[in-house]
FITOR-692691 format. One line per field, with one value per atom (N, C-alpha, C): chain; residue in one letter; x, y, z; residue number from 1. Coordinates in nm, 3 decimals, always signed. Layout:
residues N
mol A_... .
type A_... .
x X_... .
y Y_... .
z Z_... .
seq NUM_... .
END
This chain:
residues 105
mol A_A_A_A_A_A_A_A_A_A_A_A_A_A_A_A_A_A_A_A_A_A_A_A_A_A_A_A_A_A_A_A_A_A_A_A_A_A_A_A_A_A_A_A_A_A_A_A_A_A_A_A_A_A_A_A_A_A_A_A_A_A_A_A_A_A_A_A_A_A_A_A_A_A_A_A_A_A_A_A_A_A_A_A_A_A_A_A_A_A_A_A_A_A_A_A_A_A_A_A_A_A_A_A_A_A_A_A_A_A_A_A_A_A_A_A_A_A_A_A_A_A_A_A_A_A_A_A_A_A_A_A_A_A_A_A_A_A_A_A_A_A_A_A_A_A_A_A_A_A_A_A_A_A_A_A_A_A_A_A_A_A_A_A_A_A_A_A_A_A_A_A_A_A_A_A_A_A_A_A_A_A_A_A_A_A_A_A_A_A_A_A_A_A_A_A_A_A_A_A_A_A_A_A_A_A_A_A_A_A_A_A_A_A_A_A_A_A_A_A_A_A_A_A_A_A_A_A_A_A_A_A_A_A_A_A_A_A_A_A_A_A_A_A_A_A_A_A_A_A_A_A_A_A_A_A_A_A_A_A_A_A_A_A_A_A_A_A_A_A_A_A_A_A_A_A_A_A_A_A_A_A_A_A_A_A_A_A_A_A_A_A_A_A_A_A_A_A_A_A_A_A_A_A_A_A_A_A_A_A_A_A_A_A_A .
type M_M_M_R_R_R_R_R_R_S_S_S_G_G_G_M_M_M_Q_Q_Q_G_G_G_F_F_F_T_T_T_L_L_L_L_L_L_E_E_E_L_L_L_A_A_A_V_V_V_A_A_A_L_L_L_A_A_A_I_I_I_A_A_A_S_S_S_V_V_V_L_L_L_V_V_V_T_T_T_V_V_V_A_A_A_L_L_L_V_V_V_C_C_C_A_A_A_G_G_G_R_R_R_F_F_F_F_F_F_V_V_V_E_E_E_D_D_D_N_N_N_D_D_D_A_A_A_L_L_L_R_R_R_T_T_T_A_A_A_S_S_S_S_S_S_N_N_N_G_G_G_L_L_L_I_I_I_E_E_E_A_A_A_R_R_R_V_V_V_T_T_T_E_E_E_R_R_R_H_H_H_N_N_N_F_F_F_F_F_F_A_A_A_G_G_G_S_S_S_R_R_R_G_G_G_C_C_C_T_T_T_R_R_R_G_G_G_D_D_D_A_A_A_V_V_V_A_A_A_F_F_F_T_T_T_V_V_V_T_T_T_G_G_G_L_L_L_D_D_D_A_A_A_R_R_R_G_G_G_E_E_E_T_T_T_T_T_T_E_E_E_M_M_M_T_T_T_V_V_V_C_C_C_C_C_C_G_G_G_T_T_T_W_W_W_F_F_F_K_K_K_G_G_G_C_C_C_T_T_T_V_V_V_R_R_R .
x -3.802_-3.898_-3.980_-4.010_-4.090_-4.263_-4.314_-4.451_-4.484_-4.606_-4.634_-4.708_-4.680_-4.708_-4.583_-4.503_-4.420_-4.267_-4.251_-4.173_-4.019_-3.908_-3.803_-3.688_-3.577_-3.437_-3.442_-3.424_-3.388_-3.249_-3.223_-3.092_-2.992_-2.968_-2.886_-2.900_-2.971_-2.970_-2.886_-2.928_-2.835_-2.670_-2.637_-2.509_-2.445_-2.523_-2.451_-2.432_-2.539_-2.544_-2.411_-2.367_-2.241_-2.156_-2.162_-2.026_-1.989_-2.035_-2.021_-1.960_-2.091_-2.048_-1.882_-1.854_-1.740_-1.622_-1.640_-1.538_-1.508_-1.663_-1.631_-1.564_-1.574_-1.463_-1.392_-1.308_-1.153_-1.108_-1.155_-1.122_-1.069_-1.181_-1.171_-1.082_-1.071_-0.940_-0.791_-0.805_-0.673_-0.654_-0.694_-0.686_-0.693_-0.750_-0.760_-0.584_-0.551_-0.403_-0.304_-0.304_-0.155_-0.163_-0.297_-0.282_-0.268_-0.221_-0.195_-0.035_+0.046_+0.159_+0.247_+0.351_+0.387_+0.498_+0.536_+0.681_+0.801_+0.734_+0.891_+0.917_+0.809_+0.870_+0.936_+0.967_+1.039_+1.184_+1.175_+1.289_+1.354_+1.295_+1.355_+1.394_+1.372_+1.444_+1.529_+1.498_+1.650_+1.769_+1.764_+1.844_+1.901_+1.814_+1.897_+1.954_+1.969_+2.066_+2.162_+2.184_+2.332_+2.299_+2.183_+2.168_+2.147_+2.209_+2.215_+2.128_+2.069_+2.019_+1.908_+1.814_+1.755_+1.642_+1.563_+1.446_+1.386_+1.277_+1.158_+1.098_+1.172_+1.166_+1.034_+0.989_+0.845_+0.797_+0.644_+0.568_+0.456_+0.475_+0.434_+0.293_+0.181_+0.055_+0.027_+0.044_-0.043_+0.066_+0.044_+0.145_+0.273_+0.289_+0.443_+0.516_+0.440_+0.507_+0.610_+0.581_+0.637_+0.724_+0.748_+0.900_+0.980_+0.986_+1.069_+1.018_+0.903_+0.917_+0.815_+0.746_+0.723_+0.554_+0.436_+0.314_+0.268_+0.329_+0.311_+0.330_+0.402_+0.424_+0.321_+0.251_+0.146_+0.177_+0.353_+0.369_+0.553_+0.597_+0.684_+0.757_+0.839_+0.901_+1.066_+1.049_+1.200_+1.276_+1.385_+1.408_+1.567_+1.614_+1.735_+1.852_+1.979_+2.054_+2.180_+2.287_+2.402_+2.460_+2.545_+2.595_+2.702_+2.765_+2.891_+2.982_+3.018_+3.122_+3.084_+2.970_+2.938_+2.846_+2.830_+2.787_+2.611_+2.569_+2.458_+2.405_+2.292_+2.243_+2.140_+2.024_+1.889_+1.846_+1.740_+1.719_+1.551_+1.484_+1.355_+1.314_+1.266_+1.158_+1.041_+1.022_+0.907_+0.819_+0.713_+0.661_+0.488_+0.485_+0.331_+0.251_+0.171_+0.019_+0.018_-0.047_-0.075_+0.057_+0.068_+0.209_+0.298_+0.315_+0.467_+0.544_+0.561_+0.697_+0.728_+0.852_+0.940_+1.086_+1.121_+1.212_+1.305_+1.427_+1.510_+1.539_+1.471_+1.524_+1.588 .
y -1.966_-1.911_-1.826_-1.738_-1.662_-1.640_-1.624_-1.580_-1.500_-1.540_-1.390_-1.302_-1.150_-1.049_-0.998_-1.088_-1.008_-0.953_-0.846_-0.724_-0.762_-0.704_-0.695_-0.805_-0.773_-0.880_-0.975_-1.063_-1.200_-1.180_-1.226_-1.179_-1.259_-1.349_-1.415_-1.378_-1.284_-1.196_-1.071_-1.013_-0.906_-0.895_-1.012_-1.088_-1.087_-1.157_-1.161_-1.042_-0.923_-0.811_-0.761_-0.761_-0.731_-0.735_-0.899_-0.938_-0.861_-0.865_-0.852_-0.733_-0.632_-0.477_-0.468_-0.544_-0.514_-0.565_-0.673_-0.706_-0.583_-0.544_-0.403_-0.347_-0.273_-0.149_-0.201_-0.326_-0.342_-0.354_-0.415_-0.419_-0.260_-0.201_-0.047_+0.030_+0.014_+0.090_+0.039_-0.093_-0.190_-0.133_-0.123_-0.060_+0.094_+0.197_+0.298_+0.347_+0.263_+0.317_+0.303_+0.294_+0.285_+0.436_+0.520_+0.622_+0.735_+0.690_+0.802_+0.758_+0.681_+0.685_+0.788_+0.849_+0.986_+0.966_+1.027_+1.004_+1.034_+1.162_+1.197_+1.105_+0.958_+0.837_+0.772_+0.748_+0.719_+0.747_+0.894_+0.992_+0.963_+1.003_+0.985_+0.892_+0.771_+0.606_+0.571_+0.670_+0.616_+0.719_+0.838_+0.884_+0.882_+0.815_+0.710_+0.594_+0.575_+0.470_+0.513_+0.659_+0.676_+0.757_+0.733_+0.841_+0.943_+1.054_+1.200_+1.255_+1.350_+1.391_+1.302_+1.229_+1.147_+1.208_+1.152_+1.196_+1.042_+1.048_+0.952_+0.935_+0.835_+0.840_+0.729_+0.648_+0.576_+0.524_+0.494_+0.529_+0.388_+0.300_+0.156_+0.152_+0.142_+0.178_-0.014_-0.063_-0.168_-0.317_-0.401_-0.496_-0.473_-0.408_-0.417_-0.538_-0.655_-0.790_-0.767_-0.771_-0.802_-0.707_-0.670_-0.508_-0.548_-0.657_-0.682_-0.631_-0.597_-0.615_-0.705_-0.723_-0.824_-0.827_-0.908_-0.940_-0.812_-0.765_-0.641_-0.534_-0.527_-0.341_-0.339_-0.192_-0.187_-0.108_-0.026_+0.079_+0.017_+0.019_+0.038_+0.162_+0.236_+0.313_+0.293_+0.352_+0.349_+0.478_+0.498_+0.613_+0.632_+0.735_+0.754_+0.874_+0.860_+0.900_+0.953_+0.984_+0.957_+0.878_+0.772_+0.703_+0.786_+0.711_+0.768_+0.802_+0.733_+0.769_+0.870_+0.914_+1.019_+0.936_+0.823_+0.747_+0.717_+0.768_+0.773_+0.618_+0.607_+0.442_+0.454_+0.367_+0.294_+0.210_+0.258_+0.157_+0.133_+0.035_+0.004_+0.025_+0.131_+0.151_+0.088_+0.001_-0.049_+0.027_+0.065_+0.110_+0.046_-0.010_-0.049_+0.069_-0.013_+0.078_+0.139_+0.221_+0.275_+0.265_+0.165_+0.180_+0.127_+0.066_-0.026_+0.041_+0.123_+0.219_+0.160_+0.213_+0.209_+0.104_+0.047_-0.076_-0.043_-0.039_-0.068_-0.214_-0.252_-0.330_-0.352 .
z +1.059_+0.991_+1.028_+0.865_+0.921_+0.858_+0.974_+0.936_+0.838_+0.761_+0.694_+0.742_+0.723_+0.765_+0.859_+0.891_+0.986_+0.936_+0.964_+0.942_+1.031_+0.933_+0.992_+0.950_+1.003_+0.997_+1.157_+1.119_+1.189_+1.244_+1.355_+1.396_+1.300_+1.265_+1.120_+1.024_+0.990_+0.858_+0.909_+1.017_+1.070_+1.109_+1.140_+1.139_+1.036_+0.901_+0.812_+0.707_+0.701_+0.662_+0.722_+0.869_+0.874_+0.880_+0.899_+0.840_+0.674_+0.588_+0.444_+0.427_+0.526_+0.520_+0.599_+0.707_+0.730_+0.622_+0.580_+0.450_+0.382_+0.299_+0.220_+0.264_+0.351_+0.433_+0.422_+0.491_+0.533_+0.380_+0.267_+0.112_+0.049_+0.099_+0.040_+0.107_+0.243_+0.311_+0.310_+0.275_+0.228_+0.101_+0.012_-0.149_-0.134_-0.073_-0.055_-0.014_+0.085_+0.162_+0.109_-0.031_-0.168_-0.183_-0.200_-0.227_-0.174_-0.018_+0.087_+0.105_-0.007_+0.007_-0.033_-0.020_-0.084_-0.144_-0.222_-0.308_-0.170_-0.130_+0.009_+0.105_+0.102_+0.233_+0.135_-0.002_-0.058_-0.115_-0.109_-0.090_+0.002_+0.120_+0.227_+0.273_+0.248_+0.278_+0.197_+0.065_-0.015_+0.024_+0.060_+0.129_+0.295_+0.300_+0.466_+0.427_+0.305_+0.252_+0.139_+0.196_+0.085_-0.003_-0.089_-0.198_-0.216_-0.296_-0.327_-0.366_-0.365_-0.477_-0.558_-0.471_-0.494_-0.565_-0.662_-0.737_-0.795_-0.788_-0.812_-0.957_-1.004_-1.171_-1.204_-1.097_-1.173_-1.043_-1.027_-0.902_-0.977_-0.862_-0.948_-0.817_-0.815_-0.730_-0.720_-0.829_-0.835_-0.851_-0.849_-0.853_-0.790_-0.677_-0.633_-0.598_-0.661_-0.591_-0.684_-0.824_-0.955_-1.004_-0.904_-0.919_-0.783_-0.734_-0.635_-0.489_-0.490_-0.347_-0.248_-0.153_-0.095_-0.098_-0.043_-0.015_+0.033_+0.158_+0.231_+0.201_+0.062_+0.005_-0.091_-0.069_-0.145_-0.278_-0.300_-0.358_-0.396_-0.532_-0.563_-0.617_-0.580_-0.663_-0.686_-0.806_-0.858_-0.833_-0.768_-0.739_-0.796_-0.877_-0.930_-0.839_-0.814_-0.766_-0.759_-0.660_-0.709_-0.568_-0.569_-0.485_-0.432_-0.254_-0.226_-0.305_-0.426_-0.516_-0.656_-0.609_-0.750_-0.879_-0.851_-1.010_-0.982_-1.096_-1.135_-1.036_-0.970_-0.904_-0.913_-0.935_-0.935_-0.819_-0.754_-0.664_-0.658_-0.579_-0.573_-0.422_-0.419_-0.283_-0.261_-0.194_-0.123_-0.025_-0.029_+0.067_+0.094_+0.232_+0.251_+0.302_+0.340_+0.335_+0.508_+0.543_+0.678_+0.765_+0.843_+0.972_+0.929_+0.789_+0.739_+0.702_+0.641_+0.608_+0.529_+0.464_+0.311_+0.358_+0.251_+0.254_+0.157_+0.106_-0.029_-0.052_-0.155_-0.222_-0.307 .
seq 1_1_1_2_2_2_3_3_3_4_4_4_5_5_5_6_6_6_7_7_7_8_8_8_9_9_9_10_10_10_11_11_11_12_12_12_13_13_13_14_14_14_15_15_15_16_16_16_17_17_17_18_18_18_19_19_19_20_20_20_21_21_21_22_22_22_23_23_23_24_24_24_25_25_25_26_26_26_27_27_27_28_28_28_29_29_29_30_30_30_31_31_31_32_32_32_33_33_33_34_34_34_35_35_35_36_36_36_37_37_37_38_38_38_39_39_39_40_40_40_41_41_41_42_42_42_43_43_43_44_44_44_45_45_45_46_46_46_47_47_47_48_48_48_49_49_49_50_50_50_51_51_51_52_52_52_53_53_53_54_54_54_55_55_55_56_56_56_57_57_57_58_58_58_59_59_59_60_60_60_61_61_61_62_62_62_63_63_63_64_64_64_65_65_65_66_66_66_67_67_67_68_68_68_69_69_69_70_70_70_71_71_71_72_72_72_73_73_73_74_74_74_75_75_75_76_76_76_77_77_77_78_78_78_79_79_79_80_80_80_81_81_81_82_82_82_83_83_83_84_84_84_85_85_85_86_86_86_87_87_87_88_88_88_89_89_89_90_90_90_91_91_91_92_92_92_93_93_93_94_94_94_95_95_95_96_96_96_97_97_97_98_98_98_99_99_99_100_100_100_101_101_101_102_102_102_103_103_103_104_104_104_105_105_105 .
END
């Protein structure tokens, strides 16, 4: 309890403020991480899975899970190119934020 005339924060108020600030910073970093995923990451993954002359036709920064990706994926790319037989093929490349990498789904 505070007495009238006292200034400053109690230890509990400081702990609550730090907890709220850390949650806000974490949410901001996770949300901003999806914008650091580049198209070249998806193209490199598609090429390593046998796609020739790959190009990104669509990029989905939000709701990647509704496009066949898992919960850990932040961005879904639709990539088209030629397969080993020379036929045009379309695949979904799912990329995560920061250190997760990309996967063909």
